[in-house]
N, CA, C and O atoms as CSV, one atom per row, in Angstrom:
chain,resi,resn,atom,element,x,y,z
A,1,MET,N,N,-26.326,-73.439,139.475
A,1,MET,CA,C,-27.061,-72.750,140.283
A,1,MET,C,C,-28.317,-73.180,140.523
A,1,MET,O,O,-29.052,-73.468,139.578
A,2,ASP,N,N,-28.712,-73.277,141.757
A,2,ASP,CA,C,-29.541,-73.797,142.477
A,2,ASP,C,C,-30.881,-72.846,142.185
A,2,ASP,O,O,-30.785,-71.620,142.236
A,3,THR,N,N,-32.100,-73.496,141.885
A,3,THR,CA,C,-33.219,-72.978,141.370
A,3,THR,C,C,-34.321,-72.234,142.631
A,3,THR,O,O,-35.520,-71.987,142.496
A,4,ALA,N,N,-33.482,-72.007,143.795
A,4,ALA,CA,C,-34.130,-71.439,144.853
A,4,ALA,C,C,-33.640,-70.018,144.951
A,4,ALA,O,O,-34.108,-69.162,145.701
A,5,ILE,N,N,-32.561,-69.854,144.033
A,5,ILE,CA,C,-31.720,-68.574,143.759
A,5,ILE,C,C,-32.328,-67.358,142.883
A,5,ILE,O,O,-32.571,-67.399,141.677
A,6,ARG,N,N,-32.540,-66.146,143.856
A,6,ARG,CA,C,-33.287,-65.145,143.088
A,6,ARG,C,C,-32.525,-64.184,142.458
A,6,ARG,O,O,-31.551,-63.959,143.175
A,7,MET,N,N,-32.503,-63.507,141.454
A,7,MET,CA,C,-31.420,-62.780,140.874
A,7,MET,C,C,-32.294,-61.375,140.504
A,7,MET,O,O,-33.459,-61.285,140.116
A,8,LYS,N,N,-31.480,-60.510,140.721
A,8,LYS,CA,C,-31.942,-58.733,140.736
A,8,LYS,C,C,-31.294,-58.130,139.950
A,8,LYS,O,O,-30.068,-58.116,140.059
A,9,CYS,N,N,-32.085,-57.314,138.714
A,9,CYS,CA,C,-31.494,-56.457,137.659
A,9,CYS,C,C,-31.057,-55.443,138.245
A,9,CYS,O,O,-31.869,-54.800,138.909
A,10,MET,N,N,-29.652,-54.986,138.183
A,10,MET,CA,C,-28.879,-53.732,138.771
A,10,MET,C,C,-29.196,-52.679,137.991
A,10,MET,O,O,-28.661,-51.593,138.217
A,11,VAL,N,N,-30.239,-52.854,136.811
A,11,VAL,CA,C,-30.349,-51.478,136.494
A,11,VAL,C,C,-31.779,-50.910,137.149
A,11,VAL,O,O,-31.807,-49.832,137.742
A,12,CYS,N,N,-32.989,-51.765,136.975
A,12,CYS,CA,C,-34.153,-51.445,137.152
A,12,CYS,C,C,-34.390,-52.091,138.460
A,12,CYS,O,O,-35.143,-51.428,139.175
A,13,GLY,N,N,-33.992,-53.119,138.943
A,13,GLY,CA,C,-34.280,-53.669,140.102
A,13,GLY,C,C,-35.427,-54.679,140.302
A,13,GLY,O,O,-35.975,-55.051,141.339
A,14,HIS,N,N,-35.661,-55.062,138.840
A,14,HIS,CA,C,-36.692,-56.297,138.538
A,14,HIS,C,C,-36.195,-57.510,139.512
A,14,HIS,O,O,-35.172,-57.211,140.128
A,15,ILE,N,N,-36.638,-58.650,139.747
A,15,ILE,CA,C,-36.259,-59.932,140.522
A,15,ILE,C,C,-36.788,-61.016,139.941
A,15,ILE,O,O,-37.941,-61.426,140.069
A,16,TYR,N,N,-35.679,-61.600,139.119
A,16,TYR,CA,C,-36.184,-62.936,138.720
A,16,TYR,C,C,-36.072,-63.874,139.940
A,16,TYR,O,O,-35.136,-63.902,140.740
A,17,ASP,N,N,-37.252,-64.685,139.949
A,17,ASP,CA,C,-37.560,-65.677,140.743
A,17,ASP,C,C,-38.057,-66.909,140.126
A,17,ASP,O,O,-39.208,-67.046,139.713
A,18,PRO,N,N,-37.023,-67.909,140.077
A,18,PRO,CA,C,-37.139,-69.447,139.477
A,18,PRO,C,C,-38.676,-69.856,139.968
A,18,PRO,O,O,-39.554,-70.033,139.124
A,19,LYS,N,N,-38.907,-69.977,141.210
A,19,LYS,CA,C,-40.438,-70.009,141.718
A,19,LYS,C,C,-41.345,-69.561,141.173
A,19,LYS,O,O,-42.468,-69.982,141.448
A,20,LYS,N,N,-41.175,-68.637,140.295
A,20,LYS,CA,C,-42.252,-67.834,139.796
A,20,LYS,C,C,-42.111,-67.645,137.918
A,20,LYS,O,O,-43.014,-67.439,137.108
A,21,GLY,N,N,-40.734,-67.798,137.705
A,21,GLY,CA,C,-40.550,-67.932,135.883
A,21,GLY,C,C,-40.699,-66.345,135.781
A,21,GLY,O,O,-40.658,-65.538,136.710
A,22,ASP,N,N,-40.866,-66.125,134.558
A,22,ASP,CA,C,-40.702,-64.978,134.071
A,22,ASP,C,C,-41.048,-64.872,132.770
A,22,ASP,O,O,-41.144,-65.946,132.177
A,23,GLU,N,N,-41.332,-63.577,131.960
A,23,GLU,CA,C,-41.729,-63.861,130.796
A,23,GLU,C,C,-40.676,-64.527,129.653
A,23,GLU,O,O,-39.485,-64.258,129.492
A,24,GLY,N,N,-41.561,-65.536,128.878
A,24,GLY,CA,C,-40.567,-66.395,128.429
A,24,GLY,C,C,-39.905,-67.273,128.544
A,24,GLY,O,O,-39.378,-67.987,127.691
A,25,VAL,N,N,-39.850,-67.314,130.404
A,25,VAL,CA,C,-38.956,-68.571,131.198
A,25,VAL,C,C,-40.158,-69.247,132.027
A,25,VAL,O,O,-41.071,-68.607,132.548
A,26,SER,N,N,-40.002,-70.725,132.065
A,26,SER,CA,C,-40.599,-71.382,132.558
A,26,SER,C,C,-40.655,-71.364,134.038
A,26,SER,O,O,-39.587,-70.993,134.524
A,27,VAL,N,N,-41.592,-71.657,134.917
A,27,VAL,CA,C,-41.418,-72.040,136.323
A,27,VAL,C,C,-40.698,-73.060,136.395
A,27,VAL,O,O,-40.849,-74.100,135.755
A,28,GLY,N,N,-39.334,-72.655,137.698
A,28,GLY,CA,C,-38.700,-73.794,137.959
A,28,GLY,C,C,-37.286,-73.748,136.749
A,28,GLY,O,O,-36.672,-74.762,136.415
A,29,THR,N,N,-37.046,-72.634,136.339
A,29,THR,CA,C,-35.857,-72.540,135.559
A,29,THR,C,C,-34.706,-71.804,136.155
A,29,THR,O,O,-34.789,-70.577,136.107
A,30,ALA,N,N,-33.487,-72.405,136.793
A,30,ALA,CA,C,-32.389,-71.620,137.117
A,30,ALA,C,C,-32.031,-70.539,136.070
A,30,ALA,O,O,-32.173,-70.528,134.847
A,31,PHE,N,N,-31.524,-69.635,136.933
A,31,PHE,CA,C,-30.874,-68.403,136.270
A,31,PHE,C,C,-29.883,-68.546,135.062
A,31,PHE,O,O,-29.781,-67.845,134.056
A,32,THR,N,N,-29.164,-69.683,135.463
A,32,THR,CA,C,-28.097,-70.307,134.838
A,32,THR,C,C,-28.554,-70.856,133.700
A,32,THR,O,O,-27.919,-70.650,132.667
A,33,ASP,N,N,-29.552,-71.529,133.679
A,33,ASP,CA,C,-30.236,-72.433,132.407
A,33,ASP,C,C,-31.056,-71.233,131.537
A,33,ASP,O,O,-31.771,-71.613,130.610
A,34,ILE,N,N,-30.956,-69.769,131.833
A,34,ILE,CA,C,-31.804,-68.916,130.989
A,34,ILE,C,C,-30.686,-68.556,129.679
A,34,ILE,O,O,-29.540,-68.237,129.995
A,35,PRO,N,N,-31.036,-68.615,128.338
A,35,PRO,CA,C,-30.270,-68.287,127.501
A,35,PRO,C,C,-29.424,-66.889,127.599
A,35,PRO,O,O,-29.902,-65.980,128.278
A,36,ASP,N,N,-28.311,-66.725,127.002
A,36,ASP,CA,C,-27.139,-65.540,127.396
A,36,ASP,C,C,-28.289,-64.399,126.847
A,36,ASP,O,O,-28.559,-63.361,127.451
A,37,GLU,N,N,-28.869,-64.818,125.620
A,37,GLU,CA,C,-29.665,-63.761,125.072
A,37,GLU,C,C,-30.798,-62.960,125.769
A,37,GLU,O,O,-31.166,-61.892,125.281
A,38,TRP,N,N,-31.284,-63.390,126.751
A,38,TRP,CA,C,-32.185,-63.349,127.440
A,38,TRP,C,C,-31.927,-61.917,127.959
A,38,TRP,O,O,-30.808,-61.474,128.220
A,39,CYS,N,N,-32.994,-61.300,128.068
A,39,CYS,CA,C,-32.931,-59.703,128.675
A,39,CYS,C,C,-33.976,-59.689,129.683
A,39,CYS,O,O,-35.036,-60.316,129.669
A,40,CYS,N,N,-33.414,-58.679,130.787
A,40,CYS,CA,C,-34.643,-57.993,131.633
A,40,CYS,C,C,-35.876,-57.513,130.759
A,40,CYS,O,O,-35.806,-56.699,129.838
A,41,PRO,N,N,-37.150,-58.234,131.259
A,41,PRO,CA,C,-38.641,-57.940,130.948
A,41,PRO,C,C,-38.917,-56.798,130.873
A,41,PRO,O,O,-39.718,-56.368,130.043
A,42,VAL,N,N,-38.204,-55.950,131.877
A,42,VAL,CA,C,-38.802,-54.507,132.404
A,42,VAL,C,C,-38.022,-53.662,131.690
A,42,VAL,O,O,-38.643,-52.928,130.922
A,43,CYS,N,N,-36.720,-53.535,131.719
A,43,CYS,CA,C,-36.018,-52.596,131.268
A,43,CYS,C,C,-35.060,-53.009,129.854
A,43,CYS,O,O,-34.395,-52.200,129.207
A,44,GLY,N,N,-35.169,-54.266,129.616
A,44,GLY,CA,C,-34.252,-54.811,128.250
A,44,GLY,C,C,-32.797,-54.778,128.786
A,44,GLY,O,O,-31.912,-54.972,127.952
A,45,ALA,N,N,-32.442,-54.557,130.071
A,45,ALA,CA,C,-30.805,-54.867,130.464
A,45,ALA,C,C,-30.449,-56.405,130.236
A,45,ALA,O,O,-31.259,-57.313,130.425
A,46,ALA,N,N,-29.083,-56.589,129.788
A,46,ALA,CA,C,-28.472,-57.625,129.474
A,46,ALA,C,C,-28.473,-58.651,130.711
A,46,ALA,O,O,-28.038,-58.249,131.790
A,47,LYS,N,N,-28.965,-60.005,130.578
A,47,LYS,CA,C,-28.453,-60.844,131.517
A,47,LYS,C,C,-27.128,-60.764,132.394
A,47,LYS,O,O,-27.205,-61.151,133.560
A,48,ALA,N,N,-26.125,-60.367,131.989
A,48,ALA,CA,C,-24.881,-60.048,132.660
A,48,ALA,C,C,-25.207,-58.895,133.975
A,48,ALA,O,O,-24.589,-58.882,135.039
A,49,LYS,N,N,-26.317,-57.968,133.598
A,49,LYS,CA,C,-26.434,-57.052,134.767
A,49,LYS,C,C,-27.433,-57.478,136.020
A,49,LYS,O,O,-28.056,-56.678,136.718
A,50,PHE,N,N,-27.442,-58.724,136.128
A,50,PHE,CA,C,-28.495,-59.436,137.196
A,50,PHE,C,C,-27.382,-59.687,138.096
A,50,PHE,O,O,-26.246,-59.897,137.671
A,51,SER,N,N,-27.751,-59.667,139.610
A,51,SER,CA,C,-26.847,-60.194,140.642
A,51,SER,C,C,-27.734,-60.740,141.471
A,51,SER,O,O,-28.929,-60.491,141.630
A,52,GLU,N,N,-26.854,-61.698,142.109
A,52,GLU,CA,C,-27.665,-62.824,143.186
A,52,GLU,C,C,-28.571,-61.965,144.382
A,52,GLU,O,O,-27.794,-61.092,144.767
A,53,VAL,N,N,-29.440,-61.873,144.888
A,53,VAL,CA,C,-30.255,-61.676,145.663
A,53,VAL,C,C,-29.714,-62.076,146.854
A,53,VAL,O,O,-29.914,-63.287,146.943
A,54,LYS,N,N,-29.129,-61.668,147.813
A,54,LYS,CA,C,-28.838,-61.965,149.170
A,54,LYS,C,C,-29.843,-62.020,150.262
A,54,LYS,O,O,-29.493,-62.286,151.411
């Protein structure tokens, strides 16, 4: 997966943007490179609950 692809939490709407990083995730980290144990920093939803922003 490309580091330009943004992902959206389907539970709360939080957007993971690799250009900005996130809580515990460095800037430039592709979503696929984030460990499966990672969860949404806003609502705690599992990584599997994220979908690509079109």
